[in-house]
C-alpha positions in Angstrom: 57.7 46.2 218.9 61.1 45.1 219.9 64.0 43.7 217.9 66.4 41.6 219.9 69.0 39.0 218.7 67.6 39.0 215.2 64.1 38.4 216.4 61.1 40.7 216.0 58.8 40.7 219.0 55.4 42.2 218.1 53.8 43.1 221.5 51.0 45.4 220.4 47.7 43.7 220.4 46.2 45.8 217.6 49.0 45.4 215.0 48.6 43.4 211.7 51.7 42.1 209.9 52.0 42.3 206.2 54.6 41.9 203.4 55.8 44.8 201.2 58.6 43.8 198.9 61.3 42.3 201.1 60.0 44.0 204.3 57.7 43.0 207.0 55.3 46.0 207.6 53.4 46.5 210.9 50.0 48.2 210.4 47.8 49.7 213.0 44.6 50.3 211.1 45.7 52.0 207.9 48.8 53.6 209.5 52.3 52.0 209.4 53.6 51.3 212.9 56.9 49.8 211.9 58.9 48.4 209.0 61.7 45.9 209.1 63.8 44.3 206.4 63.0 40.6 206.4 66.5 39.5 205.6 67.7 40.9 208.9 65.4 38.6 210.9 65.6 35.0 212.0 62.2 34.9 213.7 59.0 36.9 214.2 57.2 36.3 217.5 53.7 37.9 217.3 51.6 38.5 220.4 48.8 40.2 218.5 45.3 38.8 217.7 45.3 40.6 214.4 47.7 38.1 212.8 49.6 38.2 209.6 48.9 38.2 205.9 49.1 35.0 203.9 51.8 36.7 201.7 54.0 37.2 204.8 53.4 33.7 206.0 54.3 32.3 202.6 57.4 34.4 202.4 58.5 33.2 205.8 58.0 29.6 204.7 59.9 30.2 201.5 62.8 31.8 203.3 62.9 29.5 206.3 62.0 32.2 208.8 60.3 31.2 212.1 56.9 32.9 212.5 55.1 32.1 215.7 51.8 33.4 217.1 50.9 33.8 220.8 48.0 35.4 222.6 48.7 38.8 224.2 49.1 36.9 227.5 51.8 34.7 226.1 49.9 31.4 225.4 51.4 29.6 222.3 48.9 29.3 219.4 50.8 28.2 216.3 54.0 28.4 214.3 54.6 28.7 210.6 57.9 27.2 209.4 59.2 26.0 206.0 60.0 22.4 205.1 63.7 23.4 204.7 63.9 25.5 207.8 66.2 24.9 210.7 63.6 23.4 213.1 64.3 19.8 212.3 68.0 20.3 212.6 67.5 22.2 215.9 65.3 19.5 217.3 67.7 16.8 216.3 70.4 18.7 218.1 68.1 19.0 221.1 67.4 15.2 221.1 71.0 14.3 220.7 71.9 16.5 223.8 69.0 15.1 225.8 70.2 11.5 225.0 73.7 12.4 226.1 73.8 12.3 229.9 77.1 14.2 230.0 75.9 17.0 227.7 72.5 17.1 229.5 74.3 17.5 232.8 76.3 20.4 231.5 73.2 22.3 230.4 71.3 21.4 233.5 74.2 22.7 235.6 73.9 26.1 234.0 70.2 26.2 234.7 70.7 25.3 238.4 73.5 27.8 238.7 71.0 30.4 237.6 68.4 29.2 240.0 70.6 29.1 243.1 72.2 32.4 242.2 68.8 34.0 241.9 67.6 32.4 245.2 70.6 33.9 246.9 69.9 37.4 245.6 66.2 37.2 246.6 67.4 36.7 250.2 70.2 39.3 249.9 67.8 41.9 248.6 65.4 41.3 251.5 68.2 42.0 254.0 68.9 45.2 252.2 65.4 46.4 251.8 63.9 45.3 255.1 66.8 45.0 257.6 64.5 46.0 260.6 61.8 43.5 259.7 63.6 40.3 258.9 66.1 38.1 260.6 69.2 39.3 258.8 71.5 36.8 260.4 69.4 33.8 259.3 69.0 35.1 255.8 72.7 35.9 255.5 73.5 32.4 256.7 71.2 30.8 254.2 72.7 33.0 251.4 76.2 31.9 252.4 75.2 28.3 252.4 73.8 28.7 248.9 77.0 30.6 247.8 79.1 27.7 248.9 77.1 25.3 246.8 77.7 27.2 243.6 81.3 25.9 242.9 80.1 22.4 243.5 77.3 22.8 241.1 79.6 24.4 238.5 82.0 21.3 238.8 79.2 18.7 238.9 79.3 15.9 236.2 76.4 13.8 237.4 72.7 14.5 237.1 71.9 12.6 240.3 74.5 14.6 242.2 73.3 17.8 240.6 69.7 17.0 241.7 71.1 16.5 245.2 72.9 19.9 245.2 69.8 21.6 243.8 67.7 20.0 246.6 70.2 21.3 249.3 70.1 24.8 247.8 66.3 24.8 247.6 66.1 23.6 251.2 68.4 26.4 252.4 66.2 28.9 250.5 62.8 27.7 251.6 63.8 27.2 255.2 64.1 30.9 255.5 61.6 32.1 252.9 59.0 32.6 255.6 61.1 35.5 256.9 60.3 37.4 253.7 56.5 37.4 254.5 56.0 40.7 256.3 52.1 40.9 256.4 49.3 38.5 257.5 51.8 36.0 258.9 49.0 34.2 260.6 47.4 33.4 257.2 50.6 33.0 255.2 52.9 31.2 257.6 55.4 29.2 255.6 57.4 26.2 256.9 58.6 24.8 253.6 57.4 23.7 250.2 54.5 21.2 249.9 52.4 20.4 246.8 50.1 17.8 245.1 48.1 19.2 246.9 49.3 22.4 248.5 48.4 22.4 252.2 48.5 26.1 253.1 47.8 29.5 251.3 51.5 30.3 250.5 52.1 27.0 248.9 48.8 27.3 247.0 49.9 30.6 245.7 53.4 29.4 244.7 51.9 26.3 242.9 49.6 28.5 240.9 52.4 30.9 239.9 54.7 28.1 239.0 52.0 26.7 236.7 51.7 30.1 235.0 55.5 30.3 234.6 55.7 26.7 233.2 53.1 27.5 230.6 55.0 30.7 229.5 58.3 28.7 229.3 56.6 26.0 227.2 55.2 28.6 224.9 58.6 30.3 224.6 60.3 27.0 223.7 57.6 26.0 221.1 57.9 29.5 219.7 61.6 29.1 218.8 61.1 25.5 217.4 62.2 23.4 220.4 60.4 20.4 221.8 59.2 21.6 225.3 58.8 17.9 226.4 62.4 16.8 225.8 64.2 18.0 229.0 67.6 17.5 230.5 67.3 17.8 234.3 63.6 16.7 234.2 63.7 13.5 232.1 61.1 12.3 229.7 57.7 11.6 231.0 54.5 11.4 228.8 52.5 14.6 228.9 55.1 16.5 230.9 56.8 19.6 229.5 60.1 18.6 230.9 62.3 21.2 229.1 59.8 24.0 230.2 60.3 22.8 233.8 64.1 23.0 233.2 63.9 26.5 231.8 61.7 27.8 234.5 64.1 26.7 237.3 66.3 29.9 237.1 63.1 32.1 236.8 61.2 30.7 239.7 62.7 32.9 242.4 62.7 36.2 240.5 59.4 35.9 238.7 57.1 33.7 240.7 58.4 33.9 244.3 58.9 37.6 244.3 55.5 38.2 242.9 54.0 36.0 245.6 55.7 38.0 248.3 54.6 41.3 246.7 50.9 40.2 246.6 51.1 39.1 250.3 53.1 42.0 251.6 50.9 44.6 249.8 47.8 42.9 251.3 46.3 42.2 247.8 45.6 38.6 248.9 43.9 37.5 252.1 42.0 34.6 253.7 39.0 35.4 251.4 41.0 34.4 248.3 41.5 30.8 249.2 39.3 27.7 249.6 40.0 25.0 252.2 39.0 21.5 251.3 38.1 18.7 253.8 41.2 16.7 252.7 43.4 19.6 253.9 44.2 20.9 250.4 44.2 24.6 249.9 43.6 26.3 246.6 43.1 29.8 245.3 39.4 30.5 244.6 38.0 32.4 241.6 38.6 35.8 243.1 42.1 34.9 244.2 43.0 33.5 240.8 41.7 36.7 239.1 43.9 38.9 241.5 47.0 36.8 240.8 46.4 36.7 237.0 46.0 40.5 236.9 49.2 41.0 238.9 51.0 38.4 236.7 50.3 40.3 233.5 51.2 43.6 235.1 54.6 42.1 236.3 55.3 40.8 232.8 54.9 44.4 231.5 57.5 45.8 233.9 60.9 46.4 232.4 64.4 45.2 233.4 67.9 45.2 231.9 68.6 41.7 230.7 71.9 40.6 232.3 73.3 38.9 229.2 72.0 41.2 226.4 72.3 44.4 228.4 69.1 45.7 226.9 65.9 46.8 228.5 62.9 44.6 227.9 59.7 43.5 229.7 59.8 40.7 232.2 57.3 38.8 230.0 59.9 38.4 227.3 62.6 36.9 229.6 61.4 33.2 228.9 61.4 33.9 225.2 64.9 35.4 225.3 66.2 32.5 227.3 64.6 30.1 224.9 66.2 31.9 222.0 69.6 31.7 223.7 69.1 28.0 224.4 68.3 27.4 220.7 71.4 29.3 219.7 73.5 27.2 222.0 72.0 24.0 220.6 72.7 25.2 217.1 76.3 25.9 218.0 76.1 29.7 217.7 77.0 30.0 221.4 79.7 28.1 223.3 77.4 27.7 226.3 73.9 28.5 227.5 73.9 31.9 229.3 71.9 31.5 232.6 69.7 34.3 233.7 71.5 35.9 236.6 69.3 38.5 238.4 70.6 41.0 240.9 
């Protein structure tokens, strides 16, 4: 159990939530695992299969508290909210921002700043951790090119220009990303990003991890009452979780890309984990997907200090924290959206 920014995260799979007076009580069997005054909470995000009592759900509805349920792996299941709760006001604020090109650009700018900053530090960390095994000069040059883009991104006032700057930064990053592959270079050679379909094992792995991250971001947004389909940088398209794609931009390098490199460099994935199709497409096979999913859940349990909150929390909660911060920004509780800056 973790309480962060007036939100209770119930992470234990075997905990049942009930109501006692004005308190939410967490029960493990017949034993109390925690007790929190309900009036101190804005939201309860529950990752337990045990669920919650009807009395607690009714109290949350009555008091306008957000109560959302996820699987232990983070897939969104359902949300309980009252008719007078803040969700409709929050979503109206979201839609107004999405319809305002200038406001959309300001939020998208923060997200891309986070992405490029994190891309840069993935490269910088490689030069620090493996100076004898990577082309330090090439990585430093790419890092500097990305650094020079940051002021332009921060001053950008056009979505089209912002997309161009993001594309330049991504090109700088992916042009040298192959340097970070230290094992099985014959299998995982990487000469840039390709997709729909991926044409080599590294791109197949990245595409699968990006899908997992997008699903987690969509679940996080739905959990705080936002519409995961109404984006800012990624504009509306039927069936696409555009805001989830926006939110995941700053998390791609640090959650997905670094895990891909870990799996390759620790030799947990090899040629046997991929299937090659006659069309040239390459995908993870069942065994490969199982290996990646296991590593994904393990990575989400690892802890870090959140750069904005300055609190220790599991990596798996980062999308949920960023979604909460985004909701607070849209409600006017924060002057701006705090990007996730990893270092």
